[in-house]
N, C-alpha and C positions, 0 to 999 in steps of 0.2 A: 504494500500500500504506500502511495506517495502523494505529495501535494498536488501534482498534476492531475491525478485521478480524482482527488477531492474537488479541485476547482472545476473539472469537467462535470462532475455529478451536480454540484451546486448550480452551475450555469444551466444545465438541462432541467433540474428541478424547478428553477425559477422561470424558465422559458416554456417548459413542457412542449418543446418543439425542436426536433433535432437540427433542422436547417438554421433556425435563428440562433440556437445555442452554439453551433459550429462557427457561424459568422462572428458571434460575440467573442469566441475564444481564438479566432484566427487559425482554425484548423479545418481539415477536410471532414465532412460528415462521416465518412467511413472510419477515420481515425477516432472521432468522438465515440462512435458506436463501439469500437473495439475497447476503448478505455472503460466504458461503462460495463461491458461484458466481463472484462478482467476484474473490475472492482466487485461485481456481484459474485464472481467465482471465488474471490478471496474471502468474502464475507459469508458465502455459503447460503445466500438467500436473495431472491429478486428484490430489487429496489424500485423497479418501475414496471408498469403494465403497458405494453405496446400493442396498439391495434392499427389498422390501416388508416384510421381517422384521428386518433388522439394518443397522447402519452399522459399517464397519470402515476402518481406515487403510490406505492404499496404502504401498508402500515409500517413495515420495517423501514421503508424509504423516508417516511415522515420523521421517524426517530433519528435516522442517520443524518438527515439534512440538518437538524439542530446541532448535532455533534460536529459535523463537518464545518458548519459556519463558525462555531466556537474555536475550533482548531485553527482555521484560516485567519480569523480575526486576531487571535493571539500571535500567530506567526507574523502576520503583516505588520502589526504594531511593533514587534521586535525588529523586523527588517527596517522599518521606517526610522526607528531610534538609532540603529547602527549607522544607517546612511546619514542621519543628521549629524552624528558625531564625526563620521568620516568626511563630510563636506566641510566641517570646520577645520580639518587638516589641509585638504587640497581637493580641488574639483577634478573628477576623473571622467573621461569619455571612453566607453568600451566600444571598440570598432571591430565588427565581425567581417569575415571574408571567407569565400571559398577559393579553391585553387586558382591562382593567377591574380586574384583581387581585381584591381583596375589596370592590370598590366603595367606598361611603362609610365602611366599617369600616377601610379600609386605613390611613389616617393615624392613627387611634386605636390600632390594633394596634402600629404601629411606635413610637408615642409610649409606649405601655405597656411594650413590650419595653425601650426605652431607659431608662425609669425603673427597671425591674427590674435591668437589666444595663448600667449606665453605662460599664463598662469595655470593652464590646464595640463593634466597628465593624461596621456593616451595609453590605453591597454589594447593590444592587438590579439584577437582570438580567431584561429582558423577552424573551419568546420568542413566536414566531409560531405559526400553525396547525400547522406541521409537527411540533411537539413539545408536545402537550398536557400532558406531565409537567413542563413548564417547567424542564427541565434535570436533573431528578432521575434519570431512567433512565440518562443519560450521565455522571452524576457531576459535572456542572458547577455544581450548586447543592446546598445543604445542606437547605433547606426551601423550600416553594413554595406559592403560592396556585394551585389548579387547579380545573377544572370537571369535574364528573361528570355523566353516566357517561363513562368513558374506560377504556382498558386499563391499569389501575394496576399489574399484574404484581407484586403483593406489597408495594406501597407502603402505609405506614400513613397513614390519612386520618382527619381530624377534621372533620365537617361544621360549617359556620358558618351557612348559611342555604340555603333553597330559593327560587329565583326563577322567576316565571312566564315562559313563552315567548311570543313574538309573531312575526308574520310581517312582514317588511319588504317593501313593494311600492312601485312607482313611483306618483307621484301621478296618473298617467294610467291606472292599472290599475283595472278595475271593482271589485276588492275594497277599494280605498282608500276607498270611500264607506261601508264597513261599520264598525260599532263592534266587532264580533268575528266570528271565523270558526271553522269546525270543520276538523279535519284532512282530512275528505273533500273539502273545497273546494280543497285544495292538492295532491292526489295527482297531478293531471295537469299541474301547473305546472312549468316549469323551475326548478331550485333551485340557488342558488350555495352552494358548500361550500368550506371551506378545504382546501388540498392537504395531505394527511396520510396516513400508513400505518396510523394507529390506526383499526381497523375499528369498534370500539365507539363511538368519538366520531363517526365518519362516519355510522354508522347512525342515531344519535340525531338529528343535525341534518338528515338527509335523510328523516326519517319512515319509516325502513325497518320499524319495528315495526308499522306500520299497513298494510303493503302485502301481507299474506298470504304472506310468503316471497318475493315478487318484488322485485327491485332497482329502484331509481329509474332511469329510462332517460335522462332529460334533465337532466344535471348540468353546471354551469359551475364549474370549479375556479378558486379565487382564492388569492393568496399573502398577503394581509393584510386587516385589517378595513377599511381605507380603500378598498382595491381592491373589496372586496365591496360596500360602500355605493355606489360609483360604478356597478358592474354593475347593481345594483338600480335606481338613479336613471335609468339609460339604458333601463330596461324589458327588459333581456336575461334577467332571472331574478328570482325572489323569494328571500328568505333567511329561514330559521328562526333566530331569534336571541334572546338574553335580553332581558327587558323593559327592562333598564338602557340598552339602545341608544337609547331615547328621550331619555335624559339625557346619555349619553356620546358618541353618534354622530349628532346631529341633522343633517338635510340638507334643503334646501328642496324637493328632488325626490323625497323618500322619506316614506312614511307607515307607521307601525307599528300593526298591528292585532292585538289580543289573540286567541290561540288558546285556546279554552275546554276542549279535550279532549286536549291533549298534556301529558305530565308536565313538571314544572318541572326546571330545571337546578340542581344542587347545587354551591355553592362550598365548597371545603374547604381546609384547610391540611394539607399532606402532607409526608412525609419517608421516608427509607429506614431501616427498623428494623435493618438489618444494619450500620449505621454509627453508632458511639457518638460523640455530640457534646453536651455539657451545654448549649450555647447553643441547640440545637434544642429540647430539652425546655423551656427557658425561653420560647422563642418560641411554642411550642404552648400553653403555659400562659397566656401573655399574650393570645393570640388567643381562647382559651376565656373568659377573664375579660371581655374586651371584648364578646364575643358575648352573654354572660349579662347584662351591664350595660346595653348600649346598645339597649334594647328599642324605643325610638322610631325609631331608624335602621333597625332590622330591619323595622318596619312600613312604612316608606317603601319599602324595597327590595322588599318583598312586595306593595306596592300595596294595603295594607289600609286600611279606613276609619279615620280619626283619625290617619293618618300625618302626620309632620311637626309 
């Protein structure tokens, strides 16, 4: 039993509607349903009655709602007090990112933010494929570099750039001899994909939008970028990935081939609008300023003529 499951239950008990509760929690409805089922299994009794038309609390659910609210209220008061004491020492901004962050713009953005807010302390937190929000949906970060499309669930996002996509294949694969490919060349290939519950993210990187409503049948799930590269090098699958992989994840057994007809991936800076933090606003402003200023770097990222 954990706080996440308690918060999920309280939100659902108050909304009595899975869709509204999921939106309130910034999670997918499927994930919320799984959290509630796991909580009921741990307690050994149903907390809710579900029908096709409504959701209602069982008597056990009514009792547990009171207990859960008390636990969360005490915990939140303690966290608020700790943060109040901590803020008296120094302001801290927790910045989340997934692999690559904002690529070559990252150091410039961090430097610009530090110049604007020399009083602030920055903590960097890296997240794997399992959390494309880079800690925002769980409250572990204040602002983050994320890749779109993904299930943002109400996050405020500011696009920084759009990056072309490539397919990573082993050097022994027939497609490795090509300069470019089309999506149609890849639909029957096994595809490596990071393990995640985010359906929007998963669909984009498995080419679901090009399959006429059919799901990819041959997927190889991975837990990290390095694992994905090794899977590709071994010839077990190909991988749809951002073009920056050529610069950030080179491998002697892997070749990256441009996909000419798949949309690019957008890198954005994101935050939760329901949480007020002046440092977040300063960070977003710094990111926008760097984006608008460093046009040469953006050309490199986009692979445009005259880049660099």
